[in-house]
C-alpha positions as CSV (number, residue, x, y, z in Angstrom):
1,M,-16.4,-16.7,10.9
2,Q,-13.8,-15.3,8.8
3,R,-13.9,-13.9,5.0
4,F,-11.4,-13.7,2.1
5,T,-12.2,-11.3,-0.7
6,L,-10.7,-10.6,-4.1
7,P,-11.3,-9.0,-7.1
8,R,-13.8,-10.8,-9.3
9,D,-11.2,-10.8,-11.9
10,V,-7.4,-10.3,-12.1
11,Y,-5.9,-9.9,-15.9
12,F,-2.2,-10.3,-15.9
13,G,0.9,-10.7,-18.2
14,E,1.8,-8.9,-21.2
15,N,-1.3,-7.4,-23.3
16,A,-3.3,-7.8,-20.3
17,L,-4.5,-4.2,-21.0
18,D,-6.2,-5.6,-23.7
19,Y,-9.0,-6.5,-21.8
20,L,-10.0,-3.2,-21.9
21,K,-11.1,-3.9,-25.4
22,E,-14.1,-6.2,-24.1
23,L,-15.3,-3.8,-21.4
24,E,-18.9,-3.3,-20.9
25,G,-20.4,0.0,-20.1
26,E,-21.2,3.6,-21.6
27,K,-19.0,6.0,-19.9
28,A,-15.8,5.8,-17.8
29,V,-13.7,8.3,-15.7
30,I,-10.1,7.6,-15.7
31,V,-8.1,8.6,-12.7
32,I,-4.3,9.0,-13.0
33,G,-1.2,10.9,-11.4
34,G,1.2,12.8,-13.0
35,G,2.2,12.7,-16.7
36,S,4.3,9.4,-16.3
37,L,1.3,7.4,-18.2
38,K,1.3,9.8,-20.7
39,R,4.9,10.0,-21.8
40,S,5.2,6.1,-21.9
41,G,2.3,6.3,-24.3
42,V,0.3,3.6,-21.8
43,L,-2.8,6.1,-21.3
44,D,-3.1,6.2,-25.3
45,I,-3.2,2.7,-25.1
46,V,-5.9,2.6,-22.7
47,L,-8.0,5.1,-24.4
48,N,-7.7,3.4,-27.8
49,N,-8.7,0.2,-26.3
50,L,-11.6,1.8,-24.0
51,K,-12.6,3.4,-27.5
52,E,-12.5,-0.1,-29.3
53,A,-15.2,-0.7,-26.4
54,N,-17.2,2.1,-27.7
55,I,-16.6,3.6,-24.1
56,E,-16.8,7.3,-23.5
57,T,-14.0,8.7,-21.6
58,K,-13.2,11.5,-19.2
59,L,-9.6,12.1,-17.3
60,I,-9.4,13.2,-14.2
61,E,-5.6,13.8,-13.6
62,G,-2.7,15.1,-11.9
63,I,-3.5,13.3,-8.5
64,S,-0.5,14.1,-6.2
65,P,1.1,11.9,-3.8
66,D,-0.6,11.1,-0.6
67,P,-4.1,12.4,-1.8
68,S,-6.4,14.7,0.3
69,V,-10.1,14.5,1.3
70,E,-10.5,17.6,-0.9
71,S,-9.4,16.0,-4.0
72,A,-12.0,13.2,-3.1
73,M,-14.6,15.1,-2.8
74,E,-13.5,17.3,-6.3
75,G,-13.5,14.1,-8.0
76,A,-16.5,12.9,-7.4
77,K,-18.4,16.1,-8.1
78,I,-16.9,15.7,-11.5
79,M,-18.0,12.3,-11.5
80,E,-21.4,13.6,-10.3
81,E,-21.5,15.4,-13.4
82,F,-20.3,13.1,-16.0
83,G,-22.2,9.9,-14.8
84,P,-19.7,7.3,-15.1
85,D,-20.5,3.5,-15.1
86,W,-16.8,2.4,-14.9
87,I,-14.0,4.1,-12.5
88,I,-10.8,3.0,-14.0
89,A,-7.7,4.1,-11.6
90,M,-4.6,3.8,-13.5
91,G,-1.2,4.1,-11.4
92,G,0.7,4.1,-8.3
93,G,-1.1,3.8,-5.0
94,S,-1.9,7.5,-4.8
95,P,-4.3,7.6,-7.9
96,I,-5.9,4.3,-7.1
97,D,-6.3,5.4,-3.6
98,A,-8.1,8.8,-4.3
99,A,-10.2,7.2,-7.2
100,K,-11.5,4.8,-4.6
101,A,-12.6,7.7,-2.2
102,M,-13.7,9.6,-5.1
103,W,-16.0,6.7,-6.0
104,I,-17.4,6.3,-2.3
105,F,-18.2,10.3,-2.4
106,Y,-19.5,9.8,-6.1
107,E,-22.0,6.9,-4.9
108,H,-22.9,8.7,-1.5
109,P,-22.4,12.4,-1.7
110,D,-23.9,12.8,1.6
111,A,-21.6,10.5,3.2
112,T,-18.9,11.8,5.7
113,F,-15.0,11.2,5.6
114,E,-15.3,10.7,9.4
115,Q,-18.0,8.0,8.7
116,I,-16.1,6.4,6.3
117,S,-12.7,6.5,7.6
118,S,-14.0,5.0,10.9
119,N,-15.7,2.3,9.0
120,E,-18.8,2.6,10.6
121,N,-22.2,1.9,8.7
122,F,-20.1,2.2,5.3
123,P,-22.4,2.3,2.6
124,K,-23.1,-0.2,0.1
125,M,-21.3,0.4,-3.4
126,R,-21.9,-0.7,-6.7
127,N,-25.1,1.4,-7.2
128,K,-23.9,3.9,-9.7
129,A,-20.7,2.0,-10.9
130,K,-17.9,-0.4,-10.9
131,F,-14.0,-0.1,-10.1
132,L,-11.2,-1.4,-12.2
133,A,-7.5,-0.7,-11.3
134,I,-4.8,-0.8,-13.4
135,S,-1.2,-0.7,-11.3
136,S,2.0,0.9,-12.4
137,T,3.9,0.5,-9.5
138,S,4.9,-2.8,-7.6
139,G,4.1,-2.0,-4.0
140,T,1.1,-0.7,-3.0
141,A,-1.1,-3.9,-4.2
142,T,-4.2,-1.2,-3.9
143,E,-5.5,-2.7,-7.4
144,V,-6.6,-5.9,-5.1
145,T,-7.4,-4.4,-1.5
146,A,-9.9,-3.3,0.5
147,F,-8.0,-0.5,1.6
148,S,-7.9,3.2,0.6
149,V,-5.2,5.9,2.4
150,I,-6.4,9.4,2.2
151,T,-4.3,12.3,4.0
152,D,-6.1,15.1,6.1
153,Y,-3.5,17.8,5.4
154,D,-4.8,20.1,8.3
155,T,-3.7,17.4,10.6
156,G,-0.8,15.8,8.4
157,I,-2.4,12.3,9.3
158,K,-3.0,9.8,6.9
159,Y,-6.1,7.6,7.3
160,P,-6.7,4.6,6.2
161,I,-10.1,3.5,4.7
162,A,-10.9,-0.1,5.4
163,N,-13.8,-2.1,3.9
164,F,-14.7,-5.0,1.5
165,E,-17.2,-2.9,0.0
166,I,-14.3,-1.0,-2.0
167,T,-12.5,-3.8,-3.2
168,P,-12.0,-3.4,-6.8
169,D,-14.3,-5.2,-9.3
170,V,-11.5,-5.9,-11.5
171,A,-7.6,-5.4,-11.7
172,I,-5.2,-5.7,-14.4
173,V,-1.5,-6.4,-13.6
174,D,0.2,-5.7,-17.0
175,P,4.2,-6.0,-16.8
176,L,4.5,-3.0,-19.3
177,L,3.9,-0.4,-16.5
178,P,6.1,-0.9,-14.0
179,K,9.3,-0.9,-16.7
180,T,9.8,2.7,-16.7
181,M,9.9,3.1,-12.6
182,P,12.8,4.7,-11.2
183,Q,15.3,3.0,-8.8
184,K,13.8,4.7,-6.1
185,L,10.5,4.2,-6.8
186,T,11.3,0.5,-7.2
187,A,12.9,0.2,-3.8
188,Y,10.2,1.7,-1.9
189,T,7.2,0.0,-3.2
190,G,9.4,-3.3,-3.3
191,M,9.9,-2.8,0.6
192,D,6.5,-1.8,0.8
193,A,5.2,-5.1,-0.6
194,L,7.9,-7.0,1.8
195,T,6.2,-5.2,4.7
196,H,2.6,-6.0,3.3
197,A,3.2,-9.3,3.4
198,I,5.4,-10.3,6.7
199,E,2.6,-8.1,8.4
200,A,0.1,-10.1,6.7
201,Y,1.8,-13.3,7.8
202,V,2.1,-12.2,11.6
203,G,-0.8,-10.7,12.1
204,L,-3.4,-11.8,14.3
205,V,-6.1,-12.0,11.8
206,H,-4.3,-14.4,9.6
207,Q,-5.7,-17.5,7.8
208,P,-4.5,-20.3,5.8
209,F,-5.4,-18.5,2.4
210,T,-3.4,-15.5,3.2
211,D,-0.3,-17.7,5.2
212,A,0.1,-19.5,1.9
213,L,0.0,-16.0,-0.5
214,A,2.3,-14.0,2.2
215,L,5.2,-16.7,2.1
216,H,5.1,-17.1,-1.3
217,A,5.4,-13.7,-1.6
218,I,8.1,-13.1,0.9
219,K,10.1,-15.9,-0.8
220,H,10.0,-14.5,-4.2
221,I,10.3,-10.6,-3.3
222,F,13.7,-11.7,-1.4
223,E,14.8,-13.4,-4.6
224,D,14.1,-10.6,-7.1
225,L,13.7,-7.2,-5.3
226,I,17.2,-6.3,-5.6
227,D,17.6,-7.6,-9.5
228,S,14.5,-5.6,-10.1
229,Y,16.0,-2.3,-8.6
230,N,19.0,-2.8,-10.7
231,E,16.3,-3.2,-14.1
232,D,16.5,-6.6,-14.6
233,M,13.0,-6.4,-16.7
234,D,12.4,-10.1,-16.0
235,A,12.8,-9.9,-12.3
236,R,10.5,-6.6,-12.5
237,E,8.2,-8.4,-14.2
238,R,7.6,-11.1,-11.2
239,M,8.1,-8.3,-8.6
240,H,4.8,-6.7,-10.4
241,Y,2.9,-10.5,-9.6
242,Y,4.3,-11.3,-6.3
243,Q,3.3,-7.5,-5.0
244,C,-0.2,-8.4,-5.7
245,E,0.3,-11.7,-4.1
246,A,1.0,-9.6,-1.2
247,G,-1.8,-7.5,-1.3
248,M,-4.0,-10.4,-1.5
249,A,-2.8,-11.3,1.8
250,F,-3.0,-8.3,3.3
251,S,-6.4,-7.1,1.9
252,N,-7.6,-10.3,4.2
253,A,-5.3,-10.6,6.8
254,L,-4.5,-6.6,7.7
255,L,-1.2,-5.1,8.7
256,G,0.4,-3.8,12.0
257,I,2.3,-1.3,13.4
258,V,4.8,-0.6,10.5
259,H,2.0,0.8,8.6
260,S,0.3,2.4,11.6
261,L,3.7,4.3,12.2
262,A,4.3,5.0,8.6
263,H,0.4,6.5,8.0
264,K,1.1,8.8,11.0
265,T,4.4,10.0,10.1
266,G,4.4,10.3,6.3
267,A,2.8,13.9,6.2
268,A,3.7,14.7,9.7
269,F,7.3,16.8,9.7
270,S,8.2,20.4,8.1
271,T,11.7,18.7,7.1
272,G,9.6,16.7,4.3
273,H,7.1,14.0,3.5
274,I,8.8,10.6,3.8
275,P,7.1,8.6,1.1
276,H,5.2,5.4,2.4
277,G,7.4,2.2,1.3
278,C,10.4,4.2,2.5
279,A,9.1,4.6,5.9
280,N,8.1,1.0,6.0
281,A,11.9,0.1,4.9
282,I,13.0,1.9,7.8
283,Y,10.6,0.9,10.5
284,L,10.2,-2.8,9.5
285,P,13.4,-4.3,11.1
286,Y,12.8,-2.5,14.7
287,V,8.9,-3.8,14.8
288,I,10.3,-7.0,14.0
289,K,12.5,-7.1,16.8
290,F,9.5,-5.4,19.3
291,N,7.1,-7.8,18.3
292,S,9.5,-10.7,18.7
293,K,9.7,-10.1,22.5
294,A,6.2,-11.3,22.8
295,D,6.2,-14.2,20.4
296,A,8.9,-15.0,17.6
297,S,7.3,-17.9,16.0
298,R,5.9,-16.3,13.5
299,Y,9.0,-14.4,12.4
300,G,10.7,-18.1,12.7
301,D,8.3,-19.8,10.4
302,I,9.3,-16.8,7.6
303,G,12.7,-17.2,8.5
304,R,12.6,-21.1,7.8
305,F,10.7,-21.1,4.8
306,I,13.0,-18.9,2.9
307,G,16.0,-21.3,4.4
308,M,16.9,-19.6,7.6
309,Q,18.3,-21.9,10.4
310,G,18.1,-21.6,14.4
311,T,15.8,-20.5,17.3
312,D,12.8,-18.2,16.3
313,E,14.9,-15.5,18.2
314,E,18.5,-16.5,16.0
315,I,16.0,-16.2,12.8
316,V,14.3,-12.7,14.0
317,R,17.9,-11.5,14.0
318,Q,18.8,-12.9,10.5
319,L,16.0,-11.6,9.2
320,C,16.7,-8.2,10.2
321,V,20.0,-8.5,9.0
322,K,18.7,-9.7,6.0
323,I,16.3,-6.4,5.5
324,D,19.0,-3.8,6.8
325,Y,21.1,-5.0,4.0
326,Y,18.4,-4.7,1.1
327,N,17.9,-1.0,2.3
328,E,21.6,-0.6,2.3
329,Q,21.6,-2.0,-1.0
330,M,18.9,0.3,-2.2
331,G,19.8,3.3,-0.7
332,I,17.4,3.5,1.9
333,P,18.5,5.2,5.4
334,K,18.3,3.1,8.4
335,T,16.8,5.9,10.9
336,L,14.3,8.8,10.6
337,K,17.4,11.1,12.3
338,E,19.2,10.1,8.8
339,F,16.5,10.6,6.5
340,G,16.7,14.2,7.8
341,V,13.8,14.5,10.0
342,N,14.7,17.6,12.5
343,E,15.5,16.2,16.0
344,E,13.8,19.3,17.8
345,E,10.2,18.8,15.7
346,F,10.4,15.0,16.0
347,L,10.9,15.5,20.0
348,E,7.8,17.9,19.8
349,K,5.5,15.4,18.0
350,K,6.4,12.0,19.0
351,A,3.9,11.7,21.6
352,E,1.3,13.0,19.5
353,I,2.1,11.0,16.5
354,A,2.4,7.8,18.7
355,K,-1.2,8.8,19.9
356,H,-2.6,8.5,16.8
357,A,-0.5,5.7,15.5
358,Q,-2.4,3.7,18.4
359,E,-5.8,4.5,17.0
360,D,-4.8,3.7,13.4
361,A,-6.8,1.1,11.6
362,C,-3.6,-1.2,11.4
363,T,-2.9,-1.4,14.8
364,P,-5.7,-3.8,16.4
365,T,-4.2,-6.6,14.2
366,N,-0.3,-6.3,15.1
367,P,0.7,-9.1,17.1
368,R,1.9,-7.7,20.0
369,K,-0.5,-5.5,22.0
370,T,0.6,-1.7,22.5
371,N,-0.3,1.4,23.9
372,P,1.1,5.2,23.0
373,E,3.8,5.0,25.7
374,L,5.0,1.8,23.9
375,L,4.8,3.3,20.6
376,E,6.4,6.9,21.3
377,K,9.5,4.8,22.9
378,L,9.6,2.1,19.6
379,L,9.8,5.4,17.6
380,E,12.8,7.1,19.7
381,Y,14.5,3.8,19.0
382,I,13.6,4.7,15.2
383,Y,14.6,8.1,15.2
384,Y,17.8,7.4,16.9
385,G,18.8,3.8,15.4
386,K,19.0,2.1,19.2
387,Q,18.6,-1.7,19.2
388,V,15.2,-2.5,20.4
389,D,15.5,-4.2,23.8
390,F,11.8,-4.0,25.5
């Protein structure tokens, strides 16, 4: 038996934020990141709409990229003091992921991070509050997913929390919010969305519903991402919907080792944080070639759906060339070395990173079986830009 789970309601299109005027409740905590939502006026719209709904609000702001375990605990304490019946998370992946973790600890103060990140005996949610997510970027799709990624800075490792209990109750996908995304963020989040759709389609637990969503998202992301990057606002609006489709797909079909490697390298190097979407963009063509050595047929299906011709193996090459072209057009480096990761530090840490990537929640559904040795070798190829031949 398989399962397909989405938010109960997705409000999208122009003025979708107006739904907040109809929200039923008494208190809402609003979790946001930096000041961009304030500067754009979007936060004021949200607060005014909630005021019209007679909902008292409290703001938790300043959520940093790659939210930590500690920030989740701190937010849960604020929620405990305020007692909201709605958790409203607004922004990109970081504030929404942080809010999901805060929500868990608000509902279950005695839960441990080890318990929820291992997905063992995951607690039942919605005892105190429901969850509403408003996406401001077009990539993570965490507004519709059962995932939250939290970073343990003591180890430099990102841990994905994955359970249908944390799928939001309501998602708002309003094209007003991504209009102000800078080009670099547009590139990174767009490639994150493409990776979600591709990994969902080729993964081991794909299903008819996720296949349809993934293929549609792949086709249209390829059509609109470059235009969105170049600030065509019609294309940017469409990208906001396609990334949501990709999220619906991967939340149910799960992911693969592009994400496993991105999770374990994002905060691993002293030379600087590797943004999640950037890491996915770099790793994706290498992983496609790696996986296709075991089975290229699903990649062949993708290629034919977007108009490519040839054998599965020929389409794999065409698909990787296309991804490389998109990365080049948007200024994304081709290798970890080009990104700026120090070679000596990389060589020192690659075995440990590979070990942790093998243990990542996204690895079991990768279409090719892996082990730490294979992943370490793949990391070397990604660092130096070698053609994957194993």
